[in-house]
C-alpha positions as CSV (number, residue, x, y, z in Angstrom):
1,M,-28.3,-68.3,102.7
2,S,-26.8,-66.6,99.7
3,I,-23.8,-67.8,99.9
4,E,-25.2,-71.4,99.5
5,T,-26.9,-70.5,96.3
6,V,-23.9,-69.3,95.1
7,R,-21.9,-72.9,96.1
8,A,-24.8,-74.5,94.6
9,F,-25.2,-72.6,91.2
10,L,-21.2,-73.2,91.3
11,S,-21.3,-76.7,92.5
12,A,-23.9,-77.1,89.0
13,Y,-22.1,-75.2,86.3
14,A,-18.7,-74.9,87.4
15,P,-17.3,-77.3,90.2
16,D,-13.8,-76.2,89.3
17,I,-14.9,-72.9,90.8
18,T,-14.5,-72.6,94.8
19,V,-15.8,-70.0,96.6
20,I,-13.1,-68.1,99.3
21,E,-14.3,-66.9,102.9
22,T,-11.9,-64.6,104.6
23,E,-12.0,-63.5,108.2
24,Q,-12.0,-60.1,107.4
25,S,-14.9,-58.2,105.2
26,S,-14.6,-57.6,101.7
27,A,-17.7,-55.7,101.3
28,T,-15.9,-52.6,99.7
29,V,-13.9,-52.8,96.7
30,A,-10.7,-51.4,98.6
31,Q,-11.9,-54.3,101.7
32,A,-11.7,-57.2,99.0
33,A,-8.8,-55.9,96.9
34,E,-7.2,-55.9,100.1
35,A,-8.0,-59.8,101.3
36,H,-7.2,-61.2,97.9
37,G,-4.3,-59.6,97.2
38,V,-5.6,-58.1,93.7
39,D,-5.6,-54.7,92.3
40,P,-8.8,-52.8,93.4
41,A,-9.3,-52.9,89.6
42,Q,-9.6,-56.5,89.6
43,I,-12.4,-56.5,91.5
44,A,-15.8,-57.7,89.5
45,K,-18.3,-55.3,91.7
46,T,-22.2,-56.2,90.9
47,I,-24.4,-53.2,90.7
48,C,-27.6,-53.5,90.9
49,L,-29.6,-51.1,88.3
50,R,-34.0,-51.0,87.0
51,L,-34.3,-50.6,83.9
52,G,-37.9,-49.5,83.5
53,D,-39.7,-51.6,85.7
54,E,-36.9,-54.4,85.3
55,P,-33.9,-55.2,87.1
56,I,-30.9,-55.4,85.9
57,L,-27.0,-56.5,86.9
58,V,-24.2,-55.1,85.6
59,V,-20.3,-56.7,86.8
60,A,-17.8,-53.7,86.5
61,G,-14.3,-53.7,87.4
62,G,-13.7,-52.1,90.9
63,L,-12.9,-48.5,90.0
64,A,-15.3,-48.1,87.3
65,R,-18.1,-45.5,87.7
66,L,-21.0,-45.6,85.8
67,D,-21.5,-43.0,82.7
68,N,-25.1,-41.5,82.9
69,R,-24.3,-40.8,79.0
70,K,-23.0,-44.2,78.3
71,F,-25.8,-45.8,80.1
72,K,-28.6,-43.6,78.3
73,D,-26.8,-44.3,75.3
74,A,-26.7,-48.1,75.7
75,F,-29.8,-48.5,77.1
76,G,-31.9,-45.4,76.1
77,S,-32.9,-44.8,80.0
78,K,-31.5,-43.1,82.9
79,V,-29.9,-45.0,85.4
80,R,-31.6,-45.9,88.7
81,M,-30.2,-47.6,91.2
82,L,-31.9,-50.4,93.3
83,G,-32.4,-49.6,97.4
84,A,-31.1,-51.7,99.8
85,D,-33.7,-54.2,100.5
86,E,-34.8,-54.1,96.5
87,V,-30.9,-55.6,95.8
88,V,-31.3,-58.1,98.6
89,E,-34.9,-59.2,97.6
90,V,-33.8,-59.1,93.7
91,T,-30.8,-61.2,94.4
92,S,-31.0,-62.4,97.9
93,H,-27.6,-61.7,98.5
94,P,-26.9,-58.5,100.4
95,V,-25.1,-55.1,99.8
96,G,-21.0,-56.3,99.9
97,G,-22.1,-59.4,98.6
98,V,-23.8,-59.6,95.7
99,C,-22.8,-61.3,92.8
100,P,-24.2,-62.3,89.7
101,F,-24.5,-66.4,90.7
102,G,-27.1,-67.8,92.4
103,L,-29.8,-65.6,91.7
104,P,-33.5,-66.3,93.0
105,S,-34.7,-66.1,89.5
106,P,-33.5,-65.1,85.8
107,L,-32.1,-61.3,85.6
108,R,-30.5,-60.1,82.6
109,I,-26.8,-59.5,83.1
110,Y,-23.9,-57.3,82.2
111,C,-20.4,-57.6,81.9
112,D,-18.7,-53.7,81.6
113,V,-16.0,-53.8,79.2
114,S,-13.5,-52.6,82.2
115,L,-13.5,-56.3,83.5
116,R,-11.4,-57.1,80.1
117,R,-8.4,-55.0,81.2
118,F,-8.0,-58.8,83.5
119,D,-7.6,-62.2,82.4
120,Q,-8.9,-63.1,86.2
121,V,-11.4,-61.1,88.0
122,V,-12.6,-61.7,91.5
123,P,-16.7,-61.0,92.2
124,A,-18.0,-61.5,95.5
125,A,-19.9,-64.9,95.9
126,G,-23.3,-64.1,98.2
127,S,-21.9,-62.5,101.6
128,T,-19.9,-59.6,102.6
129,N,-16.5,-62.0,103.1
130,S,-16.6,-64.3,100.4
131,A,-15.3,-64.0,96.6
132,V,-14.5,-66.4,94.0
133,R,-11.5,-66.0,91.1
134,I,-12.4,-66.5,87.6
135,T,-11.4,-65.8,84.0
136,T,-13.4,-62.4,82.7
137,D,-14.8,-64.4,79.7
138,R,-16.1,-67.1,82.0
139,L,-17.9,-64.8,84.1
140,A,-19.7,-63.3,81.3
141,E,-20.2,-67.4,79.6
142,L,-21.7,-68.8,83.2
143,T,-23.9,-65.6,83.7
144,S,-25.1,-64.9,79.9
145,A,-23.9,-61.4,80.1
146,T,-23.9,-59.4,77.4
147,W,-20.5,-57.3,77.3
148,V,-21.3,-53.0,77.3
149,D,-19.8,-49.8,77.8
150,V,-21.4,-47.8,80.2
151,C,-18.9,-46.9,82.7
152,Q,-15.9,-44.4,83.1
């Protein structure tokens, strides 16, 4: 179960962070914002992309949209989204619960600057009704993410 891999990751690297489970779904940005009482932009959504043959993750603000030109300028390639089955295969997390924690194998992770407007963000935690509250800097630090500007 994917939420368990997130719990194991946090237990090992950030034992002070607790997974929050809600009764209601938090699979979409709007649902997550409502469930956690935050602005939708404060939800840290994890987008699974393919860069050449390599899957990567981009964590961005909930209302941010990938900008094709910025992405191509930053990575030298067009944006290619992974399909739902590929997302589960690469992350072990279902769509709506994807996060950069508890991955089955290391992936390059990028945090978009759209997250920087908040001290704290709320990414999913491996299921469609779980999340964590974490500072933006700690999110980048825990996941060894590189900061990029690839969203509108």
